[in-house]
N, C-alpha and C positions, 0 to 999 in steps of 0.2 A: 155425438152429432155436433158439428161446428155451429157457431151462432148463425152464420149465413144460411146454412142448410135448415136449421130450426125455423128461422124466420120465413124461409121459402115454403117449408111444409105448412106452417101456420097460415100463410097467405093462400096456399092451395086449398086448405080445408075451408077457409072463408069463401073462396071463389066457388067451390063445390056447393056450399050452403046457399050462396047468393044465386047460383044457377038453379037451385031447387026452389027458389022463391023467398028465401030468408032475407028480408030487407035489413034486419039488424046486422047480419054478417057483412053485407055490403057497406053499411054504415060504419062498421069497424075498420074496413079497408079505407074508407074516406078519412076517418079520424087519424089513421096511421100515416097517410100520405098527403093530407091536405096542405100541410106546411111546405112540403117540398114542391108540390105542384103549383101552389100559389107563388112560391119563390121563383120558380121557372118562368111563370107567366109574367111576374113583375119584372124580372130581369130582361125579358124580351120586349115588353111594351112600355116599361117605365112609368106606369100609372096605377095607383091602387084600385081605382074603380074598375078600370078595364081588366086588371089582373083578377079581381074578384069575379067578374062576369066570365072570364075565360076559364078560371078554375071550376066554376059551376058547370060550364058547358063541357069541359073535359070529363068531369065525373059523370055527367048525364050521358055522354057518348059511351063511356066505358060501361055504365050500367046497362044501356040498351044493347051493347055488343058483348056482354060478358059471356054469352054462349059461344062466341068465336074465339075465346081464349083457349089455346091449345096445350098449355102446360109445357111448352118447349123452352120458354125463357121464364125469368122471374115475373111475377105480376107487376112489380114496379117497372121493369123494362118495358113491358107491354103498355102500361099506363102512361109512361113517359113518352113513348112513341106516339100515342094518341094525342098527348099534350103538345108535343112539338109540331105535329102535323096540323092540329087545330089552330095553334097560334100562328104558324106561317100562313095558313089560309086566311085568317082574319086580319092579319097585320095591314094589308092594303087598305081595308076600310078604316081601321083605327088610325092610320096615318092622316086621313083627311080631317078628322076632328081630334087631334092630339092636344092633350094638356099635360105638360111635363111635370113629374115629381121625381125627387131623388131619394134614394135609400142609402144613407151614409154608410151603413155597414156593408152594402153590396159594392159600393164604389169607394172602398177604403183607400185613402191616399197612402197610408203607410205600406200596405201590402200590394199595391198595384204593380202588375208586371210591366206596365207601360211607362212608368215614371221612376226616376231614381228615388232612393229612400228619403232624401230631403228635397224639398221643393226649392228650386232656384230659378235660373233663367230670367227672361225679360220681365216677368210679372212679380217675381220675388216674394213678397210678403205672404207667408203661409196663412196667417189668421184672416187677412183681408181677402186672399185669393182662394180660400178653400171652397166656398160656394161656387165661385166662378169656375174653378177647376172641375168640380163635380158636374156642373152643367155641361162643360166642354167634353168631359169623358162620356157622359150619357148621350150627348148629341153625336159624338164620333162613333159610338157603338151603334146608334140608330142608323147611321149612314153606311154601315157595313153591308155587303151583299148578304142576303138572308141565310145562306148556308154557312158562311163564315160567322155571322152573328150568332147563330144557334150554337155553334161549337164554342165560341168565345164565352158566351153566357154560361153554357153548361160546365165548361172546364174551369174558367177563371173566376166566375162568380159563384157558381153552385158547387164547385170542387169535385165534379164527377170525373172519374178516370177515363183515359182514352178508350180503353177496352169497352167500358159500359156505354160510352157515347157511340162507339162503333156499332154495338148491338141495337141501340135505340134508333139510330139513323139508318141502319142497314147499309153501312159503308165500311170499307176496310179501315183498319187503324192507320195505315199510311195516308189515306185520304183525310182522315180526321186530323192527323198531325199537320198535314199540309194546309188545311183550311185554318187551323189554329195559327200556324206560322204566318200565313199571309194576312190573316185578320189582325194579329198583333203588330205586324210590320206596318200595315195601313194605319192602325191606331197610333203607333209611334210617330208616323209621318204627320198625321193630323194634329197631334199634340206636341209637335216640335217646339212651339213657343214656350212650353212649360219645362222643357228639358234644358240641362246645362249646356 
């Protein structure tokens, strides 16, 4: 049995136990995926406190709806779909009382698909401009249309492949690639001052 199939089988056993009332089984699922769900939430809202609240809400919703899981996709795909939908629904409220934080590893300047490997352009100095650049990237991501933002965060920050994003968002891979392309293009335009 391949590692992915083994992982899927383990998750299915935990889901069955959780559906039968075993809270420890659901707790194991939470432990297994809490980092990834938190990372998704943080990537979408850019704030630790809001990301914590959203991750808790996502797991609470999945616990309440565990009997609706149909074993047609992986548990992780199902959970991620709940996460994306919850975050997109809550983002409007979060925008009103936003306090921005940056996660340097998520907005890694070296690996950014939006910028050249070295920082040049009008603002030049890497050490002095690093925080300003991270702030500008975070702000540019926040201004993306919701569907583009979800794909950019999932693919470029979380590293989720197109096919998995397609399953999570229930859209074709072509649509996912298109949203990613237009999201990246818009980010490159907004961050033009940082480009050579």
